[in-house]
py3Dmol code that shows the C-alpha trace and the ligand (Angstrom):
import py3Dmol

protein = """\
ATOM      1  CA  UNK A   1      20.884   9.159   9.840  1.00  0.00           C
ATOM      2  CA  UNK A   2      21.667   6.731  12.693  1.00  0.00           C
ATOM      3  CA  UNK A   3      18.150   6.942  14.094  1.00  0.00           C
ATOM      4  CA  UNK A   4      16.481   6.067  10.761  1.00  0.00           C
ATOM      5  CA  UNK A   5      15.347   2.487  10.251  1.00  0.00           C
ATOM      6  CA  UNK A   6      14.256   1.466   6.788  1.00  0.00           C
ATOM      7  CA  UNK A   7      11.664  -1.237   6.225  1.00  0.00           C
ATOM      8  CA  UNK A   8      10.659  -3.261   3.191  1.00  0.00           C
ATOM      9  CA  UNK A   9       6.911  -3.541   3.853  1.00  0.00           C
ATOM     10  CA  UNK A  10       4.512  -2.287   6.534  1.00  0.00           C
ATOM     11  CA  UNK A  11       5.563  -3.311  10.036  1.00  0.00           C
ATOM     12  CA  UNK A  12       4.312  -2.367  13.534  1.00  0.00           C
ATOM     13  CA  UNK A  13       5.698   1.171  13.437  1.00  0.00           C
ATOM     14  CA  UNK A  14       4.333   1.818  16.937  1.00  0.00           C
ATOM     15  CA  UNK A  15       7.324  -0.085  18.331  1.00  0.00           C
ATOM     16  CA  UNK A  16       9.834   1.863  16.228  1.00  0.00           C
ATOM     17  CA  UNK A  17       8.385   5.209  17.285  1.00  0.00           C
ATOM     18  CA  UNK A  18       8.277   4.007  20.912  1.00  0.00           C
ATOM     19  CA  UNK A  19      12.028   3.372  20.660  1.00  0.00           C
ATOM     20  CA  UNK A  20      12.577   7.004  19.632  1.00  0.00           C
ATOM     21  CA  UNK A  21      13.617   5.961  16.128  1.00  0.00           C
ATOM     22  CA  UNK A  22      12.376   7.092  12.721  1.00  0.00           C
ATOM     23  CA  UNK A  23      10.780   4.378  10.578  1.00  0.00           C
ATOM     24  CA  UNK A  24      11.156   4.857   6.845  1.00  0.00           C
ATOM     25  CA  UNK A  25       9.129   2.955   4.267  1.00  0.00           C
ATOM     26  CA  UNK A  26      11.792   2.323   1.636  1.00  0.00           C
ATOM     27  CA  UNK A  27       9.143   1.889  -1.068  1.00  0.00           C
ATOM     28  CA  UNK A  28       7.869   5.432  -0.465  1.00  0.00           C
ATOM     29  CA  UNK A  29      11.371   6.896  -0.370  1.00  0.00           C
ATOM     30  CA  UNK A  30      12.188   5.133  -3.654  1.00  0.00           C
ATOM     31  CA  UNK A  31       9.065   6.119  -5.580  1.00  0.00           C
ATOM     32  CA  UNK A  32       9.077   9.644  -4.106  1.00  0.00           C
ATOM     33  CA  UNK A  33      12.470  10.360  -5.659  1.00  0.00           C
ATOM     34  CA  UNK A  34      12.325  12.648  -8.714  1.00  0.00           C
ATOM     35  CA  UNK A  35      14.219  10.009 -10.750  1.00  0.00           C
ATOM     36  CA  UNK A  36      13.135   6.549  -9.546  1.00  0.00           C
ATOM     37  CA  UNK A  37      14.093   4.973 -12.880  1.00  0.00           C
ATOM     38  CA  UNK A  38      17.771   5.601 -12.085  1.00  0.00           C
ATOM     39  CA  UNK A  39      17.401   3.422  -8.976  1.00  0.00           C
ATOM     40  CA  UNK A  40      16.444   0.477 -11.161  1.00  0.00           C
ATOM     41  CA  UNK A  41      19.452   1.048 -13.424  1.00  0.00           C
ATOM     42  CA  UNK A  42      21.807   1.246 -10.426  1.00  0.00           C
ATOM     43  CA  UNK A  43      20.478  -2.027  -8.993  1.00  0.00           C
ATOM     44  CA  UNK A  44      20.867  -3.773 -12.335  1.00  0.00           C
ATOM     45  CA  UNK A  45      24.423  -2.440 -12.611  1.00  0.00           C
ATOM     46  CA  UNK A  46      25.024  -4.037  -9.196  1.00  0.00           C
ATOM     47  CA  UNK A  47      23.842  -7.386 -10.533  1.00  0.00           C
ATOM     48  CA  UNK A  48      20.086  -7.517  -9.897  1.00  0.00           C
ATOM     49  CA  UNK A  49      18.442  -9.356 -12.808  1.00  0.00           C
ATOM     50  CA  UNK A  50      16.320  -7.398 -15.286  1.00  0.00           C
ATOM     51  CA  UNK A  51      13.631  -9.988 -14.567  1.00  0.00           C
ATOM     52  CA  UNK A  52      13.309  -9.116 -10.869  1.00  0.00           C
ATOM     53  CA  UNK A  53      10.689  -6.821  -9.384  1.00  0.00           C
ATOM     54  CA  UNK A  54      11.313  -3.070  -9.737  1.00  0.00           C
ATOM     55  CA  UNK A  55      10.288  -2.435  -6.121  1.00  0.00           C
ATOM     56  CA  UNK A  56      13.022  -4.791  -4.874  1.00  0.00           C
ATOM     57  CA  UNK A  57      15.605  -3.099  -7.077  1.00  0.00           C
ATOM     58  CA  UNK A  58      14.316   0.309  -6.018  1.00  0.00           C
ATOM     59  CA  UNK A  59      14.578  -0.569  -2.324  1.00  0.00           C
ATOM     60  CA  UNK A  60      18.134  -1.827  -2.786  1.00  0.00           C
ATOM     61  CA  UNK A  61      19.298   1.389  -4.479  1.00  0.00           C
ATOM     62  CA  UNK A  62      17.402   3.537  -1.956  1.00  0.00           C
ATOM     63  CA  UNK A  63      19.277   1.943   0.940  1.00  0.00           C
ATOM     64  CA  UNK A  64      22.567   2.519  -0.864  1.00  0.00           C
ATOM     65  CA  UNK A  65      21.837   6.080  -1.955  1.00  0.00           C
ATOM     66  CA  UNK A  66      20.643   7.252   1.461  1.00  0.00           C
ATOM     67  CA  UNK A  67      23.276   5.302   3.396  1.00  0.00           C
ATOM     68  CA  UNK A  68      20.650   3.562   5.533  1.00  0.00           C
ATOM     69  CA  UNK A  69      22.410   1.354   8.072  1.00  0.00           C
ATOM     70  CA  UNK A  70      19.502  -0.679   9.496  1.00  0.00           C
ATOM     71  CA  UNK A  71      16.651  -2.310   7.615  1.00  0.00           C
ATOM     72  CA  UNK A  72      13.680  -4.266   8.936  1.00  0.00           C
ATOM     73  CA  UNK A  73      13.019  -7.003   6.392  1.00  0.00           C
ATOM     74  CA  UNK A  74       9.547  -8.535   6.384  1.00  0.00           C
ATOM     75  CA  UNK A  75      10.536 -12.154   5.918  1.00  0.00           C
ATOM     76  CA  UNK A  76       7.088 -13.677   6.226  1.00  0.00           C
ATOM     77  CA  UNK A  77       3.858 -12.187   4.931  1.00  0.00           C
ATOM     78  CA  UNK A  78       5.274 -10.108   2.125  1.00  0.00           C
ATOM     79  CA  UNK A  79       7.598 -11.173  -0.635  1.00  0.00           C
ATOM     80  CA  UNK A  80       9.962 -14.064  -1.236  1.00  0.00           C
ATOM     81  CA  UNK A  81      12.381 -11.717  -3.034  1.00  0.00           C
ATOM     82  CA  UNK A  82      12.872  -9.860   0.266  1.00  0.00           C
ATOM     83  CA  UNK A  83      14.937 -12.791   1.562  1.00  0.00           C
ATOM     84  CA  UNK A  84      17.535 -12.459  -1.185  1.00  0.00           C
ATOM     85  CA  UNK A  85      17.461  -8.661  -0.972  1.00  0.00           C
ATOM     86  CA  UNK A  86      18.111  -8.857   2.779  1.00  0.00           C
ATOM     87  CA  UNK A  87      20.991 -11.282   2.235  1.00  0.00           C
ATOM     88  CA  UNK A  88      22.644  -8.948  -0.278  1.00  0.00           C
ATOM     89  CA  UNK A  89      22.195  -5.902   1.979  1.00  0.00           C
ATOM     90  CA  UNK A  90      23.529  -7.778   5.005  1.00  0.00           C
ATOM     91  CA  UNK A  91      26.520  -8.971   2.985  1.00  0.00           C
ATOM     92  CA  UNK A  92      27.177  -5.335   2.089  1.00  0.00           C
ATOM     93  CA  UNK A  93      27.155  -4.226   5.728  1.00  0.00           C
ATOM     94  CA  UNK A  94      23.545  -3.251   6.428  1.00  0.00           C
ATOM     95  CA  UNK A  95      22.091  -4.538   9.716  1.00  0.00           C
ATOM     96  CA  UNK A  96      18.996  -6.593   8.950  1.00  0.00           C
ATOM     97  CA  UNK A  97      16.252  -6.980  11.551  1.00  0.00           C
ATOM     98  CA  UNK A  98      13.743  -9.630  10.462  1.00  0.00           C
ATOM     99  CA  UNK A  99      10.019  -9.364  11.169  1.00  0.00           C
ATOM    100  CA  UNK A 100       7.650 -12.222  10.386  1.00  0.00           C
ATOM    101  CA  UNK A 101       3.865 -11.960  10.211  1.00  0.00           C
ATOM    102  CA  UNK A 102       2.542 -15.331  11.457  1.00  0.00           C
ATOM    103  CA  UNK A 103       0.978 -16.935   8.405  1.00  0.00           C
ATOM    104  CA  UNK A 104      -1.436 -18.987  10.526  1.00  0.00           C
ATOM    105  CA  UNK A 105      -2.885 -15.594  11.589  1.00  0.00           C
ATOM    106  CA  UNK A 106      -3.185 -16.731  15.197  1.00  0.00           C
ATOM    107  CA  UNK A 107      -3.423 -14.180  17.983  1.00  0.00           C
ATOM    108  CA  UNK A 108      -0.936 -16.132  20.098  1.00  0.00           C
ATOM    109  CA  UNK A 109       1.688 -16.195  17.341  1.00  0.00           C
ATOM    110  CA  UNK A 110       1.181 -12.497  16.589  1.00  0.00           C
ATOM    111  CA  UNK A 111       1.574 -11.597  20.262  1.00  0.00           C
ATOM    112  CA  UNK A 112       4.818 -13.570  20.356  1.00  0.00           C
ATOM    113  CA  UNK A 113       6.134 -11.884  17.198  1.00  0.00           C
ATOM    114  CA  UNK A 114       5.330  -8.427  18.584  1.00  0.00           C
ATOM    115  CA  UNK A 115       6.844  -9.281  21.954  1.00  0.00           C
ATOM    116  CA  UNK A 116      10.087 -10.374  20.320  1.00  0.00           C
ATOM    117  CA  UNK A 117      10.125  -7.195  18.217  1.00  0.00           C
ATOM    118  CA  UNK A 118       9.416  -5.000  21.262  1.00  0.00           C
ATOM    119  CA  UNK A 119      12.182  -6.659  23.293  1.00  0.00           C
ATOM    120  CA  UNK A 120      14.636  -6.245  20.434  1.00  0.00           C
ATOM    121  CA  UNK A 121      14.084  -2.481  20.574  1.00  0.00           C
ATOM    122  CA  UNK A 122      14.010  -2.485  24.397  1.00  0.00           C
ATOM    123  CA  UNK A 123      10.816  -0.483  24.838  1.00  0.00           C
ATOM    124  CA  UNK A 124       8.109  -0.822  27.471  1.00  0.00           C
ATOM    125  CA  UNK A 125       4.554  -1.974  26.636  1.00  0.00           C
ATOM    126  CA  UNK A 126       3.228   1.336  28.027  1.00  0.00           C
ATOM    127  CA  UNK A 127       5.372   3.359  25.663  1.00  0.00           C
ATOM    128  CA  UNK A 128       4.192   1.241  22.713  1.00  0.00           C
ATOM    129  CA  UNK A 129       0.567   1.722  23.778  1.00  0.00           C
ATOM    130  CA  UNK A 130       1.063   5.499  23.997  1.00  0.00           C
ATOM    131  CA  UNK A 131       2.439   5.526  20.447  1.00  0.00           C
ATOM    132  CA  UNK A 132      -0.453   3.364  19.263  1.00  0.00           C
ATOM    133  CA  UNK A 133      -2.942   5.859  20.722  1.00  0.00           C
ATOM    134  CA  UNK A 134      -1.226   8.707  18.884  1.00  0.00           C
ATOM    135  CA  UNK A 135      -1.100   6.842  15.550  1.00  0.00           C
ATOM    136  CA  UNK A 136      -4.682   5.601  15.895  1.00  0.00           C
ATOM    137  CA  UNK A 137      -5.852   9.211  16.117  1.00  0.00           C
ATOM    138  CA  UNK A 138      -4.184   9.872  12.762  1.00  0.00           C
ATOM    139  CA  UNK A 139      -5.653   6.653  11.358  1.00  0.00           C
ATOM    140  CA  UNK A 140      -9.065   7.947  12.375  1.00  0.00           C
ATOM    141  CA  UNK A 141      -8.376  11.116  10.350  1.00  0.00           C
ATOM    142  CA  UNK A 142      -7.420   8.864   7.420  1.00  0.00           C
ATOM    143  CA  UNK A 143     -10.733   7.012   7.702  1.00  0.00           C
ATOM    144  CA  UNK A 144     -12.436  10.381   7.332  1.00  0.00           C
ATOM    145  CA  UNK A 145     -10.291  11.160   4.267  1.00  0.00           C
ATOM    146  CA  UNK A 146     -11.321   7.800   2.807  1.00  0.00           C
ATOM    147  CA  UNK A 147     -14.991   8.546   3.525  1.00  0.00           C
ATOM    148  CA  UNK A 148     -14.715  11.934   1.820  1.00  0.00           C
ATOM    149  CA  UNK A 149     -13.400  10.016  -1.203  1.00  0.00           C
ATOM    150  CA  UNK A 150     -16.113   7.424  -1.678  1.00  0.00           C
ATOM    151  CA  UNK A 151     -19.101   8.951   0.089  1.00  0.00           C
ATOM    152  CA  UNK A 152     -18.769  12.692  -0.582  1.00  0.00           C
ATOM    153  CA  UNK A 153     -16.666  12.837  -3.769  1.00  0.00           C
ATOM    154  CA  UNK A 154     -14.549  15.599  -2.210  1.00  0.00           C
ATOM    155  CA  UNK A 155     -11.198  13.777  -2.317  1.00  0.00           C
ATOM    156  CA  UNK A 156      -9.760  12.352  -5.535  1.00  0.00           C
ATOM    157  CA  UNK A 157      -8.486   8.809  -5.934  1.00  0.00           C
ATOM    158  CA  UNK A 158      -4.949  10.115  -6.280  1.00  0.00           C
ATOM    159  CA  UNK A 159      -5.151  12.196  -3.092  1.00  0.00           C
ATOM    160  CA  UNK A 160      -6.618   9.172  -1.326  1.00  0.00           C
ATOM    161  CA  UNK A 161      -3.707   7.050  -2.568  1.00  0.00           C
ATOM    162  CA  UNK A 162      -1.097   9.640  -1.520  1.00  0.00           C
ATOM    163  CA  UNK A 163      -2.247   9.941   2.098  1.00  0.00           C
ATOM    164  CA  UNK A 164      -3.108   6.275   2.676  1.00  0.00           C
ATOM    165  CA  UNK A 165       0.151   4.971   1.230  1.00  0.00           C
ATOM    166  CA  UNK A 166       1.957   7.431   3.499  1.00  0.00           C
ATOM    167  CA  UNK A 167       0.358   5.793   6.543  1.00  0.00           C
ATOM    168  CA  UNK A 168       2.907   2.978   6.470  1.00  0.00           C
ATOM    169  CA  UNK A 169       5.450   5.250   8.196  1.00  0.00           C
ATOM    170  CA  UNK A 170       3.598   8.584   8.638  1.00  0.00           C
ATOM    171  CA  UNK A 171       6.432  10.223   6.747  1.00  0.00           C
ATOM    172  CA  UNK A 172       8.762   9.621   9.711  1.00  0.00           C
ATOM    173  CA  UNK A 173       7.043  12.440  11.608  1.00  0.00           C
ATOM    174  CA  UNK A 174       3.489  11.697  12.829  1.00  0.00           C
ATOM    175  CA  UNK A 175       2.890  15.225  14.172  1.00  0.00           C
ATOM    176  CA  UNK A 176       3.717  16.820  10.843  1.00  0.00           C
ATOM    177  CA  UNK A 177       1.784  14.143   8.932  1.00  0.00           C
ATOM    178  CA  UNK A 178      -1.256  14.795  11.111  1.00  0.00           C
ATOM    179  CA  UNK A 179      -1.049  18.569  10.648  1.00  0.00           C
ATOM    180  CA  UNK A 180      -0.775  18.261   6.868  1.00  0.00           C
ATOM    181  CA  UNK A 181      -3.664  15.811   6.828  1.00  0.00           C
ATOM    182  CA  UNK A 182      -5.825  18.112   8.966  1.00  0.00           C
ATOM    183  CA  UNK A 183      -5.118  21.085   6.720  1.00  0.00           C
ATOM    184  CA  UNK A 184      -5.946  18.969   3.682  1.00  0.00           C
ATOM    185  CA  UNK A 185      -9.213  17.719   5.229  1.00  0.00           C
ATOM    186  CA  UNK A 186     -10.315  21.256   6.077  1.00  0.00           C
ATOM    187  CA  UNK A 187      -9.716  22.322   2.485  1.00  0.00           C
ATOM    188  CA  UNK A 188     -11.368  19.189   1.017  1.00  0.00           C
ATOM    189  CA  UNK A 189     -14.550  19.696   3.078  1.00  0.00           C
ATOM    190  CA  UNK A 190     -14.999  23.086   1.381  1.00  0.00           C
ATOM    191  CA  UNK A 191     -14.999  21.525  -2.090  1.00  0.00           C
ATOM    192  CA  UNK A 192     -18.153  20.992  -4.097  1.00  0.00           C
ATOM    193  CA  UNK A 193     -18.924  17.256  -3.990  1.00  0.00           C
ATOM    194  CA  UNK A 194     -18.172  15.629  -7.326  1.00  0.00           C
ATOM    195  CA  UNK A 195     -20.067  12.344  -7.445  1.00  0.00           C
ATOM    196  CA  UNK A 196     -18.081  10.065  -9.773  1.00  0.00           C
ATOM    197  CA  UNK A 197     -19.740   8.771 -12.939  1.00  0.00           C
ATOM    198  CA  UNK A 198     -17.906   5.473 -12.785  1.00  0.00           C
ATOM    199  CA  UNK A 199     -16.715   4.228  -9.468  1.00  0.00           C
ATOM    200  CA  UNK A 200     -13.558   2.165  -9.714  1.00  0.00           C
ATOM    201  CA  UNK A 201     -11.543   0.283  -7.127  1.00  0.00           C
ATOM    202  CA  UNK A 202      -7.808  -0.331  -7.425  1.00  0.00           C
ATOM    203  CA  UNK A 203      -6.538  -3.488  -5.781  1.00  0.00           C
ATOM    204  CA  UNK A 204      -3.113  -5.072  -5.539  1.00  0.00           C
ATOM    205  CA  UNK A 205       0.249  -3.539  -4.720  1.00  0.00           C
ATOM    206  CA  UNK A 206       0.289   0.252  -5.163  1.00  0.00           C
ATOM    207  CA  UNK A 207       0.878   1.040  -8.862  1.00  0.00           C
ATOM    208  CA  UNK A 208       4.414   2.026  -9.834  1.00  0.00           C
ATOM    209  CA  UNK A 209       2.997   3.995 -12.799  1.00  0.00           C
ATOM    210  CA  UNK A 210       3.575   7.744 -12.419  1.00  0.00           C
ATOM    211  CA  UNK A 211       0.338   9.130 -13.944  1.00  0.00           C
ATOM    212  CA  UNK A 212      -2.001   6.251 -13.191  1.00  0.00           C
ATOM    213  CA  UNK A 213      -4.748   8.252 -11.432  1.00  0.00           C
ATOM    214  CA  UNK A 214      -4.810  11.281 -13.777  1.00  0.00           C
ATOM    215  CA  UNK A 215      -5.212   8.936 -16.766  1.00  0.00           C
ATOM    216  CA  UNK A 216      -8.195   7.197 -15.155  1.00  0.00           C
ATOM    217  CA  UNK A 217      -9.751  10.577 -14.345  1.00  0.00           C
ATOM    218  CA  UNK A 218      -9.220  11.800 -17.909  1.00  0.00           C
ATOM    219  CA  UNK A 219     -11.103   8.724 -19.108  1.00  0.00           C
ATOM    220  CA  UNK A 220     -14.105   9.840 -17.045  1.00  0.00           C
ATOM    221  CA  UNK A 221     -13.857   7.502 -14.059  1.00  0.00           C
ATOM    222  CA  UNK A 222     -12.819   8.040 -10.449  1.00  0.00           C
ATOM    223  CA  UNK A 223     -11.034   5.727  -8.051  1.00  0.00           C
ATOM    224  CA  UNK A 224     -13.067   5.447  -4.844  1.00  0.00           C
ATOM    225  CA  UNK A 225     -11.144   2.563  -3.288  1.00  0.00           C
ATOM    226  CA  UNK A 226      -7.424   1.898  -2.950  1.00  0.00           C
ATOM    227  CA  UNK A 227      -7.316  -1.524  -1.378  1.00  0.00           C
ATOM    228  CA  UNK A 228      -3.735  -2.063  -0.170  1.00  0.00           C
ATOM    229  CA  UNK A 229      -3.092   1.610   0.567  1.00  0.00           C
ATOM    230  CA  UNK A 230      -6.195   1.606   2.792  1.00  0.00           C
ATOM    231  CA  UNK A 231      -4.843  -1.461   4.549  1.00  0.00           C
ATOM    232  CA  UNK A 232      -1.624   0.430   5.319  1.00  0.00           C
ATOM    233  CA  UNK A 233      -3.790   2.829   7.336  1.00  0.00           C
ATOM    234  CA  UNK A 234      -5.138  -0.099   9.409  1.00  0.00           C
ATOM    235  CA  UNK A 235      -8.810   0.887   9.170  1.00  0.00           C
ATOM    236  CA  UNK A 236     -10.661   0.273  12.411  1.00  0.00           C
ATOM    237  CA  UNK A 237      -7.348   0.000  14.303  1.00  0.00           C
ATOM    238  CA  UNK A 238      -8.561   1.919  17.329  1.00  0.00           C
ATOM    239  CA  UNK A 239     -11.017  -0.866  18.117  1.00  0.00           C
ATOM    240  CA  UNK A 240      -8.250  -3.427  18.568  1.00  0.00           C
ATOM    241  CA  UNK A 241      -5.178  -4.057  20.663  1.00  0.00           C
ATOM    242  CA  UNK A 242      -1.844  -4.032  18.828  1.00  0.00           C
ATOM    243  CA  UNK A 243      -1.746  -7.758  18.058  1.00  0.00           C
ATOM    244  CA  UNK A 244      -5.357  -7.904  16.822  1.00  0.00           C
ATOM    245  CA  UNK A 245      -4.794  -4.776  14.766  1.00  0.00           C
ATOM    246  CA  UNK A 246      -1.998  -6.468  12.810  1.00  0.00           C
ATOM    247  CA  UNK A 247      -4.158  -9.556  12.322  1.00  0.00           C
ATOM    248  CA  UNK A 248      -7.038  -7.535  10.875  1.00  0.00           C
ATOM    249  CA  UNK A 249      -4.519  -6.027   8.430  1.00  0.00           C
ATOM    250  CA  UNK A 250      -5.145  -8.221   5.355  1.00  0.00           C
ATOM    251  CA  UNK A 251      -2.064  -7.711   3.181  1.00  0.00           C
ATOM    252  CA  UNK A 252       0.363 -10.252   4.743  1.00  0.00           C
ATOM    253  CA  UNK A 253      -2.069 -13.143   4.829  1.00  0.00           C
ATOM    254  CA  UNK A 254      -4.005 -15.397   2.449  1.00  0.00           C
ATOM    255  CA  UNK A 255      -5.753 -13.811  -0.523  1.00  0.00           C
ATOM    256  CA  UNK A 256      -9.122 -15.044   0.810  1.00  0.00           C
ATOM    257  CA  UNK A 257      -8.974 -12.414   3.586  1.00  0.00           C
ATOM    258  CA  UNK A 258      -8.185  -9.695   1.068  1.00  0.00           C
ATOM    259  CA  UNK A 259     -11.073 -10.823  -1.135  1.00  0.00           C
ATOM    260  CA  UNK A 260     -13.513 -10.676   1.790  1.00  0.00           C
ATOM    261  CA  UNK A 261     -12.394  -7.106   2.520  1.00  0.00           C
ATOM    262  CA  UNK A 262     -12.615  -6.110  -1.171  1.00  0.00           C
ATOM    263  CA  UNK A 263     -16.129  -7.576  -1.490  1.00  0.00           C
ATOM    264  CA  UNK A 264     -17.314  -5.599   1.539  1.00  0.00           C
ATOM    265  CA  UNK A 265     -15.914  -2.378   0.118  1.00  0.00           C
ATOM    266  CA  UNK A 266     -17.241  -3.043  -3.412  1.00  0.00           C
ATOM    267  CA  UNK A 267     -20.707  -3.241  -1.963  1.00  0.00           C
ATOM    268  CA  UNK A 268     -20.370  -0.346   0.534  1.00  0.00           C
ATOM    269  CA  UNK A 269     -18.787   2.001  -2.048  1.00  0.00           C
ATOM    270  CA  UNK A 270     -21.066   0.903  -4.924  1.00  0.00           C
ATOM    271  CA  UNK A 271     -18.059   0.107  -7.114  1.00  0.00           C
ATOM    272  CA  UNK A 272     -18.689  -0.521 -10.830  1.00  0.00           C
ATOM    273  CA  UNK A 273     -15.397  -2.187 -11.687  1.00  0.00           C
ATOM    274  CA  UNK A 274     -12.029  -3.163 -10.296  1.00  0.00           C
ATOM    275  CA  UNK A 275      -8.566  -2.554 -11.679  1.00  0.00           C
ATOM    276  CA  UNK A 276      -6.204  -5.214 -10.407  1.00  0.00           C
ATOM    277  CA  UNK A 277      -2.724  -3.753 -10.628  1.00  0.00           C
ATOM    278  CA  UNK A 278       0.047  -6.349 -10.818  1.00  0.00           C
ATOM    279  CA  UNK A 279       3.766  -5.733 -10.798  1.00  0.00           C
ATOM    280  CA  UNK A 280       5.891  -7.480 -13.426  1.00  0.00           C
ATOM    281  CA  UNK A 281       7.732 -10.512 -12.027  1.00  0.00           C
ATOM    282  CA  UNK A 282       5.616 -10.491  -8.838  1.00  0.00           C
ATOM    283  CA  UNK A 283       4.300 -13.793  -7.481  1.00  0.00           C
ATOM    284  CA  UNK A 284       1.071 -12.021  -6.526  1.00  0.00           C
ATOM    285  CA  UNK A 285       0.084 -11.999 -10.215  1.00  0.00           C
ATOM    286  CA  UNK A 286      -0.990 -15.619  -9.760  1.00  0.00           C
ATOM    287  CA  UNK A 287      -3.636 -14.542  -7.240  1.00  0.00           C
ATOM    288  CA  UNK A 288      -5.410 -12.835 -10.151  1.00  0.00           C
ATOM    289  CA  UNK A 289      -6.899 -16.256 -11.010  1.00  0.00           C
ATOM    290  CA  UNK A 290      -8.862 -16.356  -7.751  1.00  0.00           C
ATOM    291  CA  UNK A 291      -9.610 -12.636  -7.633  1.00  0.00           C
ATOM    292  CA  UNK A 292     -11.253 -12.656 -11.078  1.00  0.00           C
ATOM    293  CA  UNK A 293     -13.442 -15.616 -10.139  1.00  0.00           C
ATOM    294  CA  UNK A 294     -14.457 -14.255  -6.747  1.00  0.00           C
ATOM    295  CA  UNK A 295     -15.247 -10.585  -7.270  1.00  0.00           C
ATOM    296  CA  UNK A 296     -18.824  -9.659  -8.153  1.00  0.00           C
ATOM    297  CA  UNK A 297     -17.849  -6.848 -10.583  1.00  0.00           C
ATOM    298  CA  UNK A 298     -15.714  -6.800 -13.764  1.00  0.00           C
ATOM    299  CA  UNK A 299     -11.964  -6.887 -13.147  1.00  0.00           C
ATOM    300  CA  UNK A 300      -9.332  -5.464 -15.483  1.00  0.00           C
ATOM    301  CA  UNK A 301      -5.790  -6.626 -14.743  1.00  0.00           C
ATOM    302  CA  UNK A 302      -3.044  -4.288 -15.744  1.00  0.00           C
ATOM    303  CA  UNK A 303       0.646  -4.906 -15.365  1.00  0.00           C
ATOM    304  CA  UNK A 304       3.607  -2.600 -15.295  1.00  0.00           C
ATOM    305  CA  UNK A 305       7.314  -2.949 -14.704  1.00  0.00           C
ATOM    306  CA  UNK A 306       9.071   0.407 -14.509  1.00  0.00           C
ATOM    307  CA  UNK A 307       8.262   3.697 -12.761  1.00  0.00           C
ATOM    308  CA  UNK A 308       7.022   5.450 -15.903  1.00  0.00           C
ATOM    309  CA  UNK A 309       3.829   6.943 -17.379  1.00  0.00           C
ATOM    310  CA  UNK A 310       1.006   4.659 -18.545  1.00  0.00           C
ATOM    311  CA  UNK A 311       1.838   3.152 -21.948  1.00  0.00           C
ATOM    312  CA  UNK A 312      -0.490   3.496 -24.962  1.00  0.00           C
ATOM    313  CA  UNK A 313      -1.671  -0.107 -24.881  1.00  0.00           C
ATOM    314  CA  UNK A 314      -2.721   0.168 -21.235  1.00  0.00           C
ATOM    315  CA  UNK A 315      -4.564   3.444 -21.921  1.00  0.00           C
ATOM    316  CA  UNK A 316      -6.517   1.670 -24.671  1.00  0.00           C
ATOM    317  CA  UNK A 317      -7.366  -1.216 -22.354  1.00  0.00           C
ATOM    318  CA  UNK A 318      -8.511   1.186 -19.608  1.00  0.00           C
ATOM    319  CA  UNK A 319     -10.618   3.083 -22.133  1.00  0.00           C
ATOM    320  CA  UNK A 320     -12.260  -0.115 -23.388  1.00  0.00           C
ATOM    321  CA  UNK A 321     -12.912  -1.258 -19.829  1.00  0.00           C
ATOM    322  CA  UNK A 322     -14.591   2.013 -18.858  1.00  0.00           C
ATOM    323  CA  UNK A 323     -16.664   1.968 -22.068  1.00  0.00           C
ATOM    324  CA  UNK A 324     -17.744  -1.571 -21.211  1.00  0.00           C
ATOM    325  CA  UNK A 325     -18.820  -0.385 -17.744  1.00  0.00           C
ATOM    326  CA  UNK A 326     -20.822   2.380 -19.391  1.00  0.00           C
ATOM    327  CA  UNK A 327     -22.508  -0.264 -21.560  1.00  0.00           C
ATOM    328  CA  UNK A 328     -23.299  -2.308 -18.452  1.00  0.00           C
ATOM    329  CA  UNK A 329     -24.843   0.699 -16.742  1.00  0.00           C
ATOM    330  CA  UNK A 330     -27.156   1.123 -19.741  1.00  0.00           C
ATOM    331  CA  UNK A 331     -27.829  -2.607 -19.983  1.00  0.00           C
ATOM    332  CA  UNK A 332     -26.988  -4.174 -16.614  1.00  0.00           C
ATOM    333  CA  UNK A 333     -27.324  -7.814 -17.720  1.00  0.00           C
ATOM    334  CA  UNK A 334     -24.469  -7.682 -20.233  1.00  0.00           C
ATOM    335  CA  UNK A 335     -21.854 -10.278 -19.318  1.00  0.00           C
ATOM    336  CA  UNK A 336     -18.335  -8.758 -19.073  1.00  0.00           C
ATOM    337  CA  UNK A 337     -15.622 -10.199 -21.296  1.00  0.00           C
ATOM    338  CA  UNK A 338     -12.597  -9.316 -19.138  1.00  0.00           C
TER     339      UNK A 338
END
"""
ligand_1 = """\
8
SF4
S 5.519 -6.136 -6.031
Fe 5.524 -8.327 -5.578
S 7.594 -9.039 -6.088
Fe 7.639 -6.809 -5.911
S 8.247 -6.393 -3.796
Fe 6.009 -6.355 -3.861
S 5.382 -8.460 -3.350
Fe 7.563 -8.518 -3.926
"""
view = py3Dmol.view(width=600, height=400)
view.addModel(protein, "pdb")
view.setStyle({"model": 0}, {"cartoon": {"style": "trace"}})
view.addModel(ligand_1, "xyz")
view.setStyle({"model": 1}, {"stick": {}})
view.zoomTo()
view.show()
């Protein structure tokens, strides 16, 4: 357990692997538990307010349950609640290592942040570069998985989500992750292509809802774009050095960069509509104002709080949204009401 380092949001894992340590995305460990709802209850019993984000509460209880001793807290470029979470964990004996994405998105500032991080872990630039090469090869495999999703219809939206979200830490074992991914890709390439009837994109933080993708599929649509999960896989990373790679990554920076990326993918993937997933009590909900005005396709915003199945009201809203898209396909000049 001493060589595991938890983190609160994607960080330059190349440096952690170069140090011979095992990075662990605490979000994935939390939501991958068979009973994630209990983590929320435990955090609230410890004093976390009911009106705080479930991911923050889940991360807190995950650290406690698994006895994680060191946590990298992303203190700039992620979530203001992380500051308070880090303070509580530090107070309770967890070593906190801060990492800050430079909000001015300058190459110089990013190089300095990475240099400080690298020196903290005492690893050589060559070792970091070797790890980057290894991870970039896996990221290239993930780009192929993404292509098989939107271009070939051989990978479902849920499978796409599962592998891309796992790219934040490569499951703590890049070799094994790569082997599993390769086996999956070989199997997926044998499938009969299933061109989706309605092509949806999902943007925003990864949904906490347990059966989100199956419900969308049952309603006759397919997710061909998972925005933030794709960003975790750093698409195009192999074309950049480490600092540039983490500047191209859109998630930590202004919403305008995310919107530019989403617009490109909406066009490339011929997306009919966007589901903007927002987490209850998350500041990112406010960005919905700009997103709805900027995107060229209808946007349905859905919100959830707990790790639980989709509620009846949300199913109805999804159904209405997909029916509206069907109406637009038949009569493309209809103005959406969402
Ligand atoms: S969903 Fe929002 S509030 Fe919750 S951890 Fe993520 S950024 Fe923070």
